[in-house]
C-alpha positions as CSV (number, residue, x, y, z in Angstrom):
1,H,26.4,13.4,21.3
2,F,23.4,11.0,20.7
3,A,25.5,8.7,18.6
4,A,28.1,8.3,21.4
5,L,25.3,7.6,23.9
6,D,23.7,5.1,21.6
7,A,27.0,3.4,21.0
8,E,27.7,3.2,24.7
9,R,24.2,1.7,25.4
10,F,24.6,-0.7,22.6
11,E,27.9,-2.0,23.9
12,K,26.6,-2.4,27.5
13,L,23.6,-4.3,26.2
14,W,25.8,-6.4,23.9
15,L,28.1,-7.3,26.8
16,M,25.1,-8.2,29.1
17,S,23.6,-10.4,26.4
18,E,26.9,-11.9,25.6
19,D,27.5,-13.0,29.2
20,E,24.0,-14.5,29.3
21,A,24.6,-16.4,26.1
22,K,28.0,-17.7,27.3
23,A,26.5,-18.9,30.5
24,L,23.7,-20.7,28.6
25,A,26.3,-22.3,26.3
26,H,28.3,-23.6,29.3
27,R,25.1,-25.1,30.7
28,V,24.4,-26.8,27.4
29,L,27.9,-28.2,27.2
30,E,27.7,-29.5,30.8
31,T,24.4,-31.2,30.0
32,D,25.9,-32.7,26.9
33,R,28.8,-34.0,28.9
34,I,26.5,-35.6,31.5
35,I,24.4,-37.3,28.8
36,H,27.5,-38.6,27.0
37,E,29.1,-40.0,30.2
38,Q,26.2,-41.2,32.2
39,Q,23.5,-42.2,29.7
40,L,25.5,-43.2,26.7
41,G,28.7,-44.4,28.4
42,L,30.8,-42.5,25.9
43,V,33.9,-40.4,26.4
44,W,32.9,-36.7,26.0
45,V,35.3,-34.4,24.2
46,S,34.8,-30.7,24.6
47,P,34.4,-28.8,21.3
48,Q,36.6,-26.0,20.3
49,L,35.3,-22.8,21.9
50,A,37.6,-20.1,20.5
51,F,34.7,-17.8,19.8
52,M,33.8,-17.8,23.5
53,E,37.0,-16.1,24.3
54,R,36.1,-12.9,22.4
55,S,34.2,-10.2,24.1
56,G,32.4,-7.2,22.9
57,P,30.7,-6.3,19.6
58,I,32.3,-7.3,16.3
59,E,34.2,-4.3,14.8
60,H,33.0,-3.2,11.4
61,K,35.5,-3.8,8.7
62,T,36.1,-1.1,6.1
63,L,34.4,-2.2,2.9
64,R,35.7,-1.1,-0.4
65,M,33.3,0.1,-3.0
66,A,32.9,-2.0,-6.1
67,S,34.3,0.8,-8.2
68,Q,37.4,1.0,-6.1
69,A,37.9,-2.8,-6.2
70,T,37.4,-2.8,-9.9
71,A,40.0,0.0,-10.4
72,D,42.5,-1.8,-8.2
73,T,42.0,-5.0,-10.1
74,L,42.4,-3.3,-13.4
75,Q,45.5,-1.5,-12.3
76,A,47.1,-4.7,-10.9
77,E,46.3,-6.8,-13.9
78,T,47.5,-4.2,-16.5
79,G,50.3,-2.6,-14.6
80,G,48.5,0.7,-14.7
81,D,47.5,0.7,-18.3
82,L,44.0,-0.1,-19.4
83,V,45.1,-1.7,-22.7
84,E,47.5,-4.6,-22.7
85,E,49.7,-5.8,-25.5
86,S,47.9,-7.7,-28.3
87,E,50.2,-10.7,-27.9
88,S,48.0,-12.4,-25.3
89,L,45.5,-14.9,-26.6
90,E,43.2,-14.1,-23.7
91,D,42.6,-10.5,-24.8
92,T,39.1,-9.4,-25.8
93,S,38.4,-7.1,-28.7
94,S,38.4,-4.1,-26.3
95,G,41.9,-4.8,-25.2
96,V,41.1,-5.9,-21.7
97,N,42.3,-9.3,-20.5
98,R,39.4,-11.8,-20.1
99,R,40.8,-12.9,-16.8
100,T,40.6,-9.3,-15.6
101,V,37.0,-9.0,-16.8
102,K,36.1,-12.2,-15.0
103,R,37.7,-11.0,-11.7
104,I,35.8,-7.7,-12.0
105,L,32.5,-9.5,-12.6
106,D,33.2,-11.7,-9.6
107,L,33.8,-8.6,-7.5
108,L,30.5,-7.1,-8.7
109,C,28.7,-10.4,-7.8
110,D,30.2,-10.2,-4.3
111,E,28.8,-6.7,-3.9
112,L,25.3,-7.8,-4.7
């Protein structure tokens, strides 16, 4: 119950703050246009404002745990087996591809 009320209050506050921020951004852009045209004598080009079209709080994306990402990477690299054939020159002594180990370490670095 409290979580639903908090979420509703958060969204209302977000939307109010967002409207205020957008109004201020439009005032800044109008001031920038006036300075460009009247003071500098330059042609003013409006910047891309795709982010201004969005409304509401950003949705949380589902994050994978490092262990799940590691397991997925290992399974994709080895076709489900943890040990690859010994034909590859990139294999380590443990039988896991070096490229796979590097990808796993990169995923772990991203988690930190």
